[in-house]
Each structure stands twice: as structure tokens, then as C-alpha cells.
All heavy atoms as TSV, in Angstrom:
chain	resi	resn	atom	element	x	y	z
A	1	MET	N	N	68.409	111.401	131.952
A	1	MET	CA	C	69.460	112.390	132.075
A	1	MET	C	C	70.416	112.246	130.885
A	1	MET	O	O	70.964	111.176	130.646
A	1	MET	CB	C	70.212	112.159	133.377
A	1	MET	CG	C	71.341	113.081	133.584
A	1	MET	SD	S	71.946	112.799	135.253
A	1	MET	CE	C	73.525	113.467	135.114
A	2	ILE	N	N	70.598	113.306	130.140
A	2	ILE	CA	C	71.477	113.307	128.983
A	2	ILE	C	C	72.791	113.981	129.367
A	2	ILE	O	O	72.810	115.087	129.893
A	2	ILE	CB	C	70.837	114.050	127.806
A	2	ILE	CG1	C	69.542	113.324	127.383
A	2	ILE	CG2	C	71.795	114.161	126.647
A	2	ILE	CD1	C	68.780	114.067	126.318
A	3	VAL	N	N	73.893	113.269	129.097
A	3	VAL	CA	C	75.208	113.816	129.402
A	3	VAL	C	C	75.785	114.389	128.112
A	3	VAL	O	O	75.889	113.675	127.118
A	3	VAL	CB	C	76.145	112.719	129.960
A	3	VAL	CG1	C	77.511	113.283	130.217
A	3	VAL	CG2	C	75.551	112.112	131.217
A	4	ARG	N	N	76.113	115.658	128.151
A	4	ARG	CA	C	76.664	116.308	126.960
A	4	ARG	C	C	78.128	116.645	127.210
A	4	ARG	O	O	78.452	117.248	128.227
A	4	ARG	CB	C	75.878	117.572	126.643
A	4	ARG	CG	C	74.448	117.248	126.250
A	4	ARG	CD	C	73.637	118.471	126.008
A	4	ARG	NE	N	74.275	119.336	125.031
A	4	ARG	CZ	C	73.949	120.596	124.840
A	4	ARG	NH1	N	73.002	121.156	125.541
A	4	ARG	NH2	N	74.565	121.317	123.931
A	5	PRO	N	N	79.015	116.272	126.287
A	5	PRO	CA	C	80.432	116.623	126.476
A	5	PRO	C	C	80.658	118.125	126.284
A	5	PRO	O	O	79.927	118.787	125.558
A	5	PRO	CB	C	81.140	115.827	125.386
A	5	PRO	CG	C	80.099	115.516	124.388
A	5	PRO	CD	C	78.788	115.482	125.101
A	6	ARG	N	N	81.646	118.618	126.921
A	6	ARG	CA	C	81.977	120.036	126.801
A	6	ARG	C	C	82.671	120.288	125.472
A	6	ARG	O	O	83.548	119.521	125.069
A	6	ARG	CB	C	82.887	120.462	127.936
A	6	ARG	CG	C	82.211	120.395	129.263
A	6	ARG	CD	C	83.122	120.900	130.305
A	6	ARG	NE	N	82.412	120.997	131.572
A	6	ARG	CZ	C	82.933	121.515	132.636
A	6	ARG	NH1	N	84.174	121.962	132.626
A	6	ARG	NH2	N	82.234	121.579	133.740
A	7	PRO	N	N	82.328	121.356	124.783
A	7	PRO	CA	C	82.943	121.652	123.482
A	7	PRO	C	C	84.457	121.831	123.565
A	7	PRO	O	O	85.186	121.439	122.675
A	7	PRO	CB	C	82.262	122.936	123.030
A	7	PRO	CG	C	81.026	123.038	123.834
A	7	PRO	CD	C	81.259	122.302	125.103
A	8	GLY	N	N	84.929	122.399	124.646
A	8	GLY	CA	C	86.370	122.599	124.806
A	8	GLY	C	C	87.126	121.296	124.879
A	8	GLY	O	O	88.211	121.148	124.311
A	9	LEU	N	N	86.554	120.330	125.577
A	9	LEU	CA	C	87.199	119.021	125.678
A	9	LEU	C	C	87.200	118.299	124.332
A	9	LEU	O	O	88.176	117.625	123.982
A	9	LEU	CB	C	86.495	118.165	126.736
A	9	LEU	CG	C	86.680	118.596	128.181
A	9	LEU	CD1	C	85.848	117.722	129.102
A	9	LEU	CD2	C	88.150	118.548	128.554
A	10	LEU	N	N	86.127	118.440	123.588
A	10	LEU	CA	C	86.089	117.824	122.258
A	10	LEU	C	C	87.131	118.433	121.342
A	10	LEU	O	O	87.826	117.711	120.610
A	10	LEU	CB	C	84.684	117.967	121.643
A	10	LEU	CG	C	83.628	117.016	122.146
A	10	LEU	CD1	C	82.277	117.350	121.526
A	10	LEU	CD2	C	84.004	115.591	121.844
A	11	ARG	N	N	87.263	119.747	121.373
A	11	ARG	CA	C	88.287	120.407	120.541
A	11	ARG	C	C	89.678	119.930	120.923
A	11	ARG	O	O	90.501	119.635	120.067
A	11	ARG	CB	C	88.191	121.914	120.686
A	11	ARG	CG	C	87.140	122.519	119.817
A	11	ARG	CD	C	87.250	124.033	119.829
A	11	ARG	NE	N	85.900	124.541	119.916
A	11	ARG	CZ	C	85.392	125.252	120.896
A	11	ARG	NH1	N	86.143	125.624	121.905
A	11	ARG	NH2	N	84.136	125.634	120.888
A	12	LEU	N	N	89.952	119.858	122.208
A	12	LEU	CA	C	91.258	119.402	122.677
A	12	LEU	C	C	91.520	117.975	122.218
A	12	LEU	O	O	92.623	117.652	121.763
A	12	LEU	CB	C	91.329	119.498	124.203
A	12	LEU	CG	C	92.633	119.026	124.823
A	12	LEU	CD1	C	93.776	119.911	124.373
A	12	LEU	CD2	C	92.516	119.025	126.341
A	13	PHE	N	N	90.529	117.113	122.322
A	13	PHE	CA	C	90.683	115.724	121.886
A	13	PHE	C	C	91.065	115.656	120.403
A	13	PHE	O	O	91.987	114.960	120.015
A	13	PHE	CB	C	89.392	114.938	122.136
A	13	PHE	CG	C	89.388	113.588	121.495
A	13	PHE	CD1	C	90.131	112.551	122.038
A	13	PHE	CD2	C	88.655	113.352	120.346
A	13	PHE	CE1	C	90.133	111.310	121.442
A	13	PHE	CE2	C	88.652	112.105	119.754
A	13	PHE	CZ	C	89.396	111.085	120.301
A	14	PHE	N	N	90.355	116.389	119.547
A	14	PHE	CA	C	90.617	116.333	118.123
A	14	PHE	C	C	91.953	116.969	117.756
A	14	PHE	O	O	92.632	116.524	116.843
A	14	PHE	CB	C	89.464	116.956	117.319
A	14	PHE	CG	C	88.275	116.054	117.240
A	14	PHE	CD1	C	87.113	116.359	117.915
A	14	PHE	CD2	C	88.335	114.877	116.516
A	14	PHE	CE1	C	86.012	115.513	117.852
A	14	PHE	CE2	C	87.250	114.020	116.452
A	14	PHE	CZ	C	86.083	114.349	117.119
A	15	ILE	N	N	92.345	118.002	118.479
A	15	ILE	CA	C	93.656	118.621	118.225
A	15	ILE	C	C	94.767	117.641	118.584
A	15	ILE	O	O	95.703	117.434	117.809
A	15	ILE	CB	C	93.799	119.936	119.008
A	15	ILE	CG1	C	92.885	120.990	118.394
A	15	ILE	CG2	C	95.239	120.404	119.034
A	15	ILE	CD1	C	92.782	122.261	119.226
A	16	LEU	N	N	94.685	117.018	119.746
A	16	LEU	CA	C	95.715	116.062	120.161
A	16	LEU	C	C	95.715	114.833	119.272
A	16	LEU	O	O	96.772	114.323	118.910
A	16	LEU	CB	C	95.498	115.671	121.624
A	16	LEU	CG	C	95.735	116.773	122.643
A	16	LEU	CD1	C	95.411	116.265	124.047
A	16	LEU	CD2	C	97.162	117.283	122.573
A	17	ARG	N	N	94.553	114.347	118.914
A	17	ARG	CA	C	94.450	113.178	118.052
A	17	ARG	C	C	95.056	113.470	116.675
A	17	ARG	O	O	95.747	112.665	116.099
A	17	ARG	CB	C	93.001	112.756	117.908
A	17	ARG	CG	C	92.829	111.471	117.146
A	17	ARG	CD	C	91.357	111.074	117.072
A	17	ARG	NE	N	91.110	110.651	115.730
A	17	ARG	CZ	C	90.310	111.225	114.853
A	17	ARG	NH1	N	89.619	112.262	115.196
A	17	ARG	NH2	N	90.172	110.758	113.658
A	18	GLY	N	N	94.812	114.663	116.170
A	18	GLY	CA	C	95.329	115.043	114.866
A	18	GLY	C	C	96.839	115.160	114.868
A	18	GLY	O	O	97.502	114.760	113.908
A	19	SER	N	N	97.413	115.661	115.943
A	19	SER	CA	C	98.867	115.796	115.986
A	19	SER	C	C	99.543	114.440	116.076
A	19	SER	O	O	100.606	114.238	115.514
A	19	SER	CB	C	99.283	116.689	117.148
A	19	SER	OG	O	98.976	116.084	118.382
A	20	VAL	N	N	98.941	113.509	116.771
A	20	VAL	CA	C	99.517	112.164	116.864
A	20	VAL	C	C	99.403	111.451	115.519
A	20	VAL	O	O	100.352	110.835	115.050
A	20	VAL	CB	C	98.813	111.343	117.973
A	20	VAL	CG1	C	99.221	109.883	117.897
A	20	VAL	CG2	C	99.134	111.916	119.331
A	21	ALA	N	N	98.267	111.559	114.875
A	21	ALA	CA	C	98.066	110.902	113.587
A	21	ALA	C	C	98.942	111.521	112.505
A	21	ALA	O	O	99.421	110.825	111.611
A	21	ALA	CB	C	96.593	110.980	113.181
A	22	ALA	N	N	99.194	112.797	112.586
A	22	ALA	CA	C	100.014	113.468	111.579
A	22	ALA	C	C	101.480	113.107	111.708
A	22	ALA	O	O	102.222	113.151	110.731
A	22	ALA	CB	C	99.827	114.967	111.689
A	23	SER	N	N	101.916	112.717	112.870
A	23	SER	CA	C	103.337	112.394	113.051
A	23	SER	C	C	103.679	110.990	112.562
A	23	SER	O	O	104.828	110.702	112.283
A	23	SER	CB	C	103.719	112.529	114.523
A	23	SER	OG	O	103.075	111.538	115.288
A	24	GLU	N	N	102.708	110.110	112.427
A	24	GLU	CA	C	102.997	108.736	112.006
A	24	GLU	C	C	103.426	108.609	110.541
A	24	GLU	O	O	104.437	108.017	110.266
A	24	GLU	CB	C	101.780	107.836	112.270
A	24	GLU	CG	C	101.591	107.480	113.720
A	24	GLU	CD	C	102.708	106.633	114.266
A	24	GLU	OE1	O	103.189	105.736	113.540
A	24	GLU	OE2	O	103.127	106.878	115.394
A	25	PRO	N	N	102.658	109.134	109.570
A	25	PRO	CA	C	103.028	108.859	108.179
A	25	PRO	C	C	104.042	109.848	107.589
A	25	PRO	O	O	104.073	110.050	106.398
A	25	PRO	CB	C	101.685	108.980	107.460
A	25	PRO	CG	C	100.933	109.963	108.236
A	25	PRO	CD	C	101.364	109.751	109.669
A	26	GLU	N	N	104.897	110.456	108.407
A	26	GLU	CA	C	105.861	111.410	107.886
A	26	GLU	C	C	106.807	110.770	106.878
A	26	GLU	O	O	107.105	111.352	105.857
A	26	GLU	CB	C	106.693	111.999	109.030
A	26	GLU	CG	C	105.952	113.009	109.847
A	26	GLU	CD	C	106.791	113.544	110.986
A	26	GLU	OE1	O	107.970	113.187	111.082
A	26	GLU	OE2	O	106.242	114.318	111.769
A	27	GLU	N	N	107.295	109.588	107.167
A	27	GLU	CA	C	108.220	108.890	106.291
A	27	GLU	C	C	107.776	107.431	106.182
A	27	GLU	O	O	108.316	106.552	106.839
A	27	GLU	CB	C	109.638	108.983	106.862
A	27	GLU	CG	C	110.688	108.686	105.861
A	27	GLU	CD	C	112.069	108.938	106.436
A	27	GLU	OE1	O	112.281	109.930	107.130
A	27	GLU	OE2	O	112.913	108.077	106.198
A	28	PRO	N	N	106.800	107.142	105.326
A	28	PRO	CA	C	106.231	105.795	105.295
A	28	PRO	C	C	107.125	104.751	104.636
A	28	PRO	O	O	106.845	103.573	104.723
A	28	PRO	CB	C	104.944	105.985	104.487
A	28	PRO	CG	C	105.228	107.139	103.613
A	28	PRO	CD	C	106.121	108.033	104.398
A	29	PHE	N	N	108.208	105.155	103.976
A	29	PHE	CA	C	109.016	104.180	103.245
A	29	PHE	C	C	110.347	103.907	103.923
A	29	PHE	O	O	111.311	103.510	103.289
A	29	PHE	CB	C	109.251	104.680	101.820
A	29	PHE	CG	C	107.974	104.966	101.095
A	29	PHE	CD1	C	107.648	106.243	100.713
A	29	PHE	CD2	C	107.086	103.942	100.811
A	29	PHE	CE1	C	106.458	106.521	100.058
A	29	PHE	CE2	C	105.896	104.208	100.164
A	29	PHE	CZ	C	105.583	105.489	99.779
A	30	GLY	N	N	110.442	104.091	105.212
A	30	GLY	CA	C	111.670	103.847	105.952
A	30	GLY	C	C	111.780	102.395	106.390
A	30	GLY	O	O	111.183	101.493	105.820
A	31	THR	N	N	112.539	102.182	107.452
A	31	THR	CA	C	112.744	100.822	107.961
A	31	THR	C	C	112.277	100.674	109.405
A	31	THR	O	O	112.692	99.766	110.106
A	31	THR	CB	C	114.233	100.433	107.875
A	31	THR	OG1	O	114.997	101.404	108.591
A	31	THR	CG2	C	114.694	100.350	106.440
A	32	LEU	N	N	111.410	101.565	109.850
A	32	LEU	CA	C	110.865	101.445	111.197
A	32	LEU	C	C	109.722	100.419	111.193
A	32	LEU	O	O	109.155	100.118	110.142
A	32	LEU	CB	C	110.351	102.805	111.676
A	32	LEU	CG	C	111.421	103.889	111.822
A	32	LEU	CD1	C	110.780	105.221	112.170
A	32	LEU	CD2	C	112.443	103.495	112.866
A	33	PRO	N	N	109.378	99.865	112.350
A	33	PRO	CA	C	108.321	98.844	112.393
A	33	PRO	C	C	106.986	99.276	111.808
A	33	PRO	O	O	106.226	98.461	111.295
A	33	PRO	CB	C	108.180	98.534	113.881
A	33	PRO	CG	C	109.491	98.893	114.476
A	33	PRO	CD	C	109.999	100.058	113.652
A	34	ASN	N	N	106.664	100.573	111.846
A	34	ASN	CA	C	105.378	101.037	111.358
A	34	ASN	C	C	105.410	101.474	109.889
A	34	ASN	O	O	104.424	101.940	109.350
A	34	ASN	CB	C	104.894	102.207	112.225
A	34	ASN	CG	C	103.416	102.437	112.090
A	34	ASN	OD1	O	102.668	101.524	111.773
A	34	ASN	ND2	N	102.988	103.656	112.317
A	35	ASP	N	N	106.554	101.335	109.232
A	35	ASP	CA	C	106.714	101.762	107.840
A	35	ASP	C	C	106.307	100.653	106.885
A	35	ASP	O	O	106.199	99.475	107.259
A	35	ASP	CB	C	108.157	102.171	107.574
A	35	ASP	CG	C	108.537	103.429	108.327
A	35	ASP	OD1	O	107.632	104.182	108.700
A	35	ASP	OD2	O	109.734	103.638	108.551
A	36	LEU	N	N	106.094	101.020	105.647
A	36	LEU	CA	C	105.717	100.047	104.613
A	36	LEU	C	C	106.937	99.245	104.183
A	36	LEU	O	O	107.995	99.812	103.941
A	36	LEU	CB	C	105.135	100.776	103.394
A	36	LEU	CG	C	103.870	101.577	103.640
A	36	LEU	CD1	C	103.550	102.420	102.418
A	36	LEU	CD2	C	102.729	100.662	103.958
A	37	PRO	N	N	106.811	97.924	104.055
A	37	PRO	CA	C	107.950	97.096	103.656
A	37	PRO	C	C	108.138	97.111	102.135
A	37	PRO	O	O	107.948	96.094	101.452
A	37	PRO	CB	C	107.578	95.706	104.183
A	37	PRO	CG	C	106.088	95.699	104.119
A	37	PRO	CD	C	105.656	97.121	104.423
A	38	ILE	N	N	108.517	98.252	101.572
A	38	ILE	CA	C	108.614	98.406	100.132
A	38	ILE	C	C	109.644	97.451	99.533
A	38	ILE	O	O	109.416	96.849	98.486
A	38	ILE	CB	C	108.952	99.867	99.765
A	38	ILE	CG1	C	107.801	100.776	100.193
A	38	ILE	CG2	C	109.245	100.025	98.281
A	38	ILE	CD1	C	106.505	100.508	99.497
A	39	ALA	N	N	110.806	97.298	100.156
A	39	ALA	CA	C	111.845	96.423	99.617
A	39	ALA	C	C	111.348	94.977	99.569
A	39	ALA	O	O	111.572	94.265	98.597
A	39	ALA	CB	C	113.110	96.528	100.461
A	40	ALA	N	N	110.661	94.527	100.621
A	40	ALA	CA	C	110.149	93.163	100.649
A	40	ALA	C	C	109.056	92.971	99.589
A	40	ALA	O	O	109.007	91.924	98.924
A	40	ALA	CB	C	109.605	92.823	102.027
A	41	LEU	N	N	108.208	93.962	99.409
A	41	LEU	CA	C	107.161	93.873	98.382
A	41	LEU	C	C	107.780	93.819	96.988
A	41	LEU	O	O	107.362	93.022	96.145
A	41	LEU	CB	C	106.202	95.061	98.491
A	41	LEU	CG	C	105.301	95.087	99.719
A	41	LEU	CD1	C	104.595	96.433	99.813
A	41	LEU	CD2	C	104.296	93.977	99.658
A	42	ALA	N	N	108.767	94.672	96.744
A	42	ALA	CA	C	109.410	94.693	95.429
A	42	ALA	C	C	110.119	93.372	95.135
A	42	ALA	O	O	110.042	92.848	94.017
A	42	ALA	CB	C	110.402	95.845	95.351
A	43	THR	N	N	110.795	92.822	96.133
A	43	THR	CA	C	111.481	91.541	95.946
A	43	THR	C	C	110.479	90.428	95.680
A	43	THR	O	O	110.693	89.580	94.816
A	43	THR	CB	C	112.341	91.204	97.179
A	43	THR	OG1	O	113.241	92.282	97.413
A	43	THR	CG2	C	113.125	89.925	96.973
A	44	SER	N	N	109.374	90.423	96.406
A	44	SER	CA	C	108.341	89.387	96.183
A	44	SER	C	C	107.756	89.497	94.786
A	44	SER	O	O	107.555	88.475	94.115
A	44	SER	CB	C	107.220	89.532	97.220
A	44	SER	OG	O	107.708	89.331	98.509
A	45	ILE	N	N	107.499	90.702	94.324
A	45	ILE	CA	C	106.971	90.885	92.963
A	45	ILE	C	C	108.002	90.449	91.930
A	45	ILE	O	O	107.653	89.787	90.941
A	45	ILE	CB	C	106.568	92.362	92.749
A	45	ILE	CG1	C	105.349	92.675	93.613
A	45	ILE	CG2	C	106.280	92.647	91.280
A	45	ILE	CD1	C	105.004	94.157	93.670
A	46	GLU	N	N	109.263	90.775	92.175
A	46	GLU	CA	C	110.316	90.352	91.246
A	46	GLU	C	C	110.400	88.834	91.152
A	46	GLU	O	O	110.512	88.277	90.062
A	46	GLU	CB	C	111.664	90.922	91.703
A	46	GLU	CG	C	112.807	90.509	90.806
A	46	GLU	CD	C	114.169	90.981	91.320
A	46	GLU	OE1	O	114.227	91.565	92.413
A	46	GLU	OE2	O	115.155	90.723	90.622
A	47	ILE	N	N	110.303	88.153	92.281
A	47	ILE	CA	C	110.357	86.689	92.284
A	47	ILE	C	C	109.188	86.111	91.494
A	47	ILE	O	O	109.364	85.211	90.675
A	47	ILE	CB	C	110.358	86.151	93.740
A	47	ILE	CG1	C	111.679	86.506	94.418
A	47	ILE	CG2	C	110.108	84.653	93.769
A	47	ILE	CD1	C	111.683	86.247	95.909
A	48	ILE	N	N	107.996	86.641	91.725
A	48	ILE	CA	C	106.805	86.146	91.025
A	48	ILE	C	C	106.932	86.350	89.517
A	48	ILE	O	O	106.636	85.455	88.723
A	48	ILE	CB	C	105.534	86.827	91.585
A	48	ILE	CG1	C	105.279	86.358	93.007
A	48	ILE	CG2	C	104.336	86.548	90.697
A	48	ILE	CD1	C	104.232	87.171	93.735
A	49	LEU	N	N	107.378	87.534	89.112
A	49	LEU	CA	C	107.514	87.827	87.680
A	49	LEU	C	C	108.588	86.965	87.028
A	49	LEU	O	O	108.406	86.459	85.921
A	49	LEU	CB	C	107.820	89.306	87.470
A	49	LEU	CG	C	106.687	90.269	87.794
A	49	LEU	CD1	C	107.162	91.707	87.672
A	49	LEU	CD2	C	105.501	90.024	86.873
A	50	ARG	N	N	109.714	86.795	87.714
A	50	ARG	CA	C	110.803	85.999	87.133
A	50	ARG	C	C	110.442	84.516	87.086
A	50	ARG	O	O	110.857	83.805	86.182
A	50	ARG	CB	C	112.077	86.246	87.908
A	50	ARG	CG	C	112.603	87.670	87.650
A	50	ARG	CD	C	113.771	88.027	88.503
A	50	ARG	NE	N	114.963	87.368	87.970
A	50	ARG	CZ	C	116.165	87.518	88.509
A	50	ARG	NH1	N	116.326	88.276	89.576
A	50	ARG	NH2	N	117.199	86.901	87.992
A	51	GLU	N	N	109.673	84.035	88.071
A	51	GLU	CA	C	109.185	82.644	88.019
A	51	GLU	C	C	108.254	82.468	86.830
A	51	GLU	O	O	108.276	81.438	86.155
A	51	GLU	CB	C	108.444	82.275	89.294
A	51	GLU	CG	C	109.317	81.915	90.456
A	51	GLU	CD	C	108.508	81.607	91.705
A	51	GLU	OE1	O	107.309	81.966	91.788
A	51	GLU	OE2	O	109.077	81.014	92.635
A	52	GLY	N	N	107.427	83.473	86.580
A	52	GLY	CA	C	106.462	83.398	85.476
A	52	GLY	C	C	107.134	83.376	84.115
A	52	GLY	O	O	106.594	82.814	83.150
A	53	THR	N	N	108.309	83.994	84.013
A	53	THR	CA	C	109.025	83.997	82.734
A	53	THR	C	C	109.954	82.804	82.598
A	53	THR	O	O	110.594	82.646	81.569
A	53	THR	CB	C	109.829	85.301	82.560
A	53	THR	OG1	O	110.761	85.413	83.625
A	53	THR	CG2	C	108.910	86.512	82.528
A	54	GLY	N	N	110.063	82.012	83.650
A	54	GLY	CA	C	110.870	80.795	83.582
A	54	GLY	C	C	112.321	80.977	83.949
A	54	GLY	O	O	113.135	80.096	83.696
A	55	GLU	N	N	112.685	82.084	84.517
A	55	GLU	CA	C	114.082	82.291	84.916
A	55	GLU	C	C	114.409	81.421	86.126
A	55	GLU	O	O	113.567	81.136	86.961
A	55	GLU	CB	C	114.328	83.765	85.271
A	55	GLU	CG	C	114.279	84.681	84.078
A	55	GLU	CD	C	114.719	86.084	84.443
A	55	GLU	OE1	O	115.636	86.240	85.277
A	55	GLU	OE2	O	114.129	87.016	83.889
A	56	GLY	N	N	115.664	81.003	86.204
A	56	GLY	CA	C	116.059	80.123	87.288
A	56	GLY	C	C	116.821	80.815	88.397
A	56	GLY	O	O	116.839	80.370	89.535
A	57	ASP	N	N	117.490	81.921	88.100
A	57	ASP	CA	C	118.303	82.618	89.090
A	57	ASP	C	C	117.437	83.635	89.824
A	57	ASP	O	O	117.359	84.810	89.457
A	57	ASP	CB	C	119.469	83.321	88.396
A	57	ASP	CG	C	120.447	83.926	89.388
A	57	ASP	OD1	O	120.538	83.408	90.509
A	57	ASP	OD2	O	121.088	84.922	89.023
A	58	LEU	N	N	116.771	83.184	90.886
A	58	LEU	CA	C	115.828	84.028	91.632
A	58	LEU	C	C	116.469	84.560	92.911
A	58	LEU	O	O	117.269	83.855	93.548
A	58	LEU	CB	C	114.575	83.239	91.995
A	58	LEU	CG	C	113.788	82.652	90.830
A	58	LEU	CD1	C	112.662	81.787	91.345
A	58	LEU	CD2	C	113.265	83.748	89.938
A	59	PRO	N	N	116.131	85.787	93.302
A	59	PRO	CA	C	116.635	86.288	94.589
A	59	PRO	C	C	115.978	85.566	95.757
A	59	PRO	O	O	114.960	84.911	95.586
A	59	PRO	CB	C	116.234	87.773	94.565
A	59	PRO	CG	C	115.139	87.878	93.584
A	59	PRO	CD	C	115.323	86.750	92.605
A	60	GLU	N	N	116.587	85.707	96.926
A	60	GLU	CA	C	116.006	85.083	98.124
A	60	GLU	C	C	114.706	85.777	98.488
A	60	GLU	O	O	114.585	86.996	98.388
A	60	GLU	CB	C	116.978	85.231	99.309
A	60	GLU	CG	C	117.933	84.094	99.446
A	60	GLU	CD	C	118.707	84.208	100.746
A	60	GLU	OE1	O	118.123	84.569	101.798
A	60	GLU	OE2	O	119.906	83.946	100.691
A	61	ALA	N	N	113.747	84.994	98.951
A	61	ALA	CA	C	112.472	85.570	99.410
A	61	ALA	C	C	112.705	86.321	100.713
A	61	ALA	O	O	113.516	85.897	101.542
A	61	ALA	CB	C	111.444	84.468	99.613
A	62	PRO	N	N	112.009	87.425	100.916
A	62	PRO	CA	C	112.166	88.176	102.171
A	62	PRO	C	C	111.711	87.353	103.367
A	62	PRO	O	O	110.697	86.668	103.309
A	62	PRO	CB	C	111.266	89.400	101.994
A	62	PRO	CG	C	110.681	89.321	100.640
A	62	PRO	CD	C	111.084	88.052	100.006
A	63	VAL	N	N	112.492	87.428	104.428
A	63	VAL	CA	C	112.187	86.693	105.659
A	63	VAL	C	C	111.927	87.702	106.771
A	63	VAL	O	O	112.721	88.624	106.980
A	63	VAL	CB	C	113.377	85.784	106.038
A	63	VAL	CG1	C	113.103	85.046	107.337
A	63	VAL	CG2	C	113.681	84.806	104.916
A	64	PRO	N	N	110.821	87.558	107.490
A	64	PRO	CA	C	110.546	88.495	108.591
A	64	PRO	C	C	111.574	88.377	109.704
A	64	PRO	O	O	112.028	87.286	110.032
A	64	PRO	CB	C	109.165	88.083	109.093
A	64	PRO	CG	C	108.621	87.152	108.087
A	64	PRO	CD	C	109.757	86.598	107.317
A	65	GLU	N	N	111.942	89.517	110.259
A	65	GLU	CA	C	112.821	89.559	111.430
A	65	GLU	C	C	111.997	90.078	112.600
A	65	GLU	O	O	111.523	91.211	112.549
A	65	GLU	CB	C	114.012	90.497	111.170
A	65	GLU	CG	C	114.885	90.039	110.022
A	65	GLU	CD	C	115.948	91.073	109.691
A	65	GLU	OE1	O	116.193	91.990	110.508
A	65	GLU	OE2	O	116.516	90.959	108.604
A	66	ALA	N	N	111.822	89.287	113.597
A	66	ALA	CA	C	110.984	89.637	114.750
A	66	ALA	C	C	109.574	90.004	114.287
A	66	ALA	O	O	109.016	91.024	114.696
A	66	ALA	CB	C	111.605	90.749	115.569
A	67	TYR	N	N	109.030	89.225	113.372
A	67	TYR	CA	C	107.673	89.377	112.818
A	67	TYR	C	C	107.514	90.611	111.936
A	67	TYR	O	O	106.409	91.036	111.660
A	67	TYR	CB	C	106.620	89.412	113.937
A	67	TYR	CG	C	106.629	88.179	114.795
A	67	TYR	CD1	C	107.200	88.198	116.066
A	67	TYR	CD2	C	106.091	86.987	114.334
A	67	TYR	CE1	C	107.214	87.071	116.852
A	67	TYR	CE2	C	106.122	85.852	115.113
A	67	TYR	CZ	C	106.669	85.900	116.375
A	67	TYR	OH	O	106.693	84.768	117.151
A	68	LEU	N	N	108.625	91.234	111.490
A	68	LEU	CA	C	108.552	92.418	110.663
A	68	LEU	C	C	109.320	92.202	109.360
A	68	LEU	O	O	110.428	91.686	109.362
A	68	LEU	CB	C	109.166	93.628	111.378
A	68	LEU	CG	C	108.504	94.048	112.674
A	68	LEU	CD1	C	109.332	95.131	113.347
A	68	LEU	CD2	C	107.104	94.545	112.434
A	69	LEU	N	N	108.721	92.596	108.249
A	69	LEU	CA	C	109.432	92.628	106.980
A	69	LEU	C	C	110.046	94.005	106.825
A	69	LEU	O	O	109.345	95.019	106.919
A	69	LEU	CB	C	108.476	92.368	105.803
A	69	LEU	CG	C	108.064	90.944	105.567
A	69	LEU	CD1	C	107.026	90.884	104.480
A	69	LEU	CD2	C	109.243	90.073	105.215
A	70	LEU	N	N	111.340	94.068	106.621
A	70	LEU	CA	C	112.001	95.366	106.468
A	70	LEU	C	C	112.470	95.560	105.056
A	70	LEU	O	O	112.572	94.723	104.266
A	70	LEU	CB	C	113.173	95.488	107.427
A	70	LEU	CG	C	112.809	95.370	108.905
A	70	LEU	CD1	C	114.059	95.402	109.748
A	70	LEU	CD2	C	111.880	96.478	109.330
């Protein structure tokens, strides 16, 4: 016995799935838990580059708050 899904249900699934997925990356550079930690990445890169050039006055390394880098 082969079970075939109904085309209407499949369309509904993809429409709902698409609307949920489209709402997530609206503002990827914010400070919400699901956003990209751009400030932390930039600070880490700055520290690495300044260490490589021998500078001594380095900024503080980013510290996660509640397991999140903001």
C-alpha cells in the first residue's frame, strides 16, 4: 500500500515554511540571539591583527553573555 500526500497539504506546508524562514533573516546584524555577532567578530579580528603587528594596547576579548556573543 502506497501512501501519497495530498497536493494541497504539500502546498500549505511549503507556504507556511517559507513564511517562517523568510522572517528570520530580516535583520541579521542586530543584537538578537539569532543574529550574527558582527561586533564580536570584528573585535576578535582586530585583536589578532594587532597582536600580529606587535601592538600592546589591545581591546578586551568579547565574552559571551548567557552563551551568546552580542
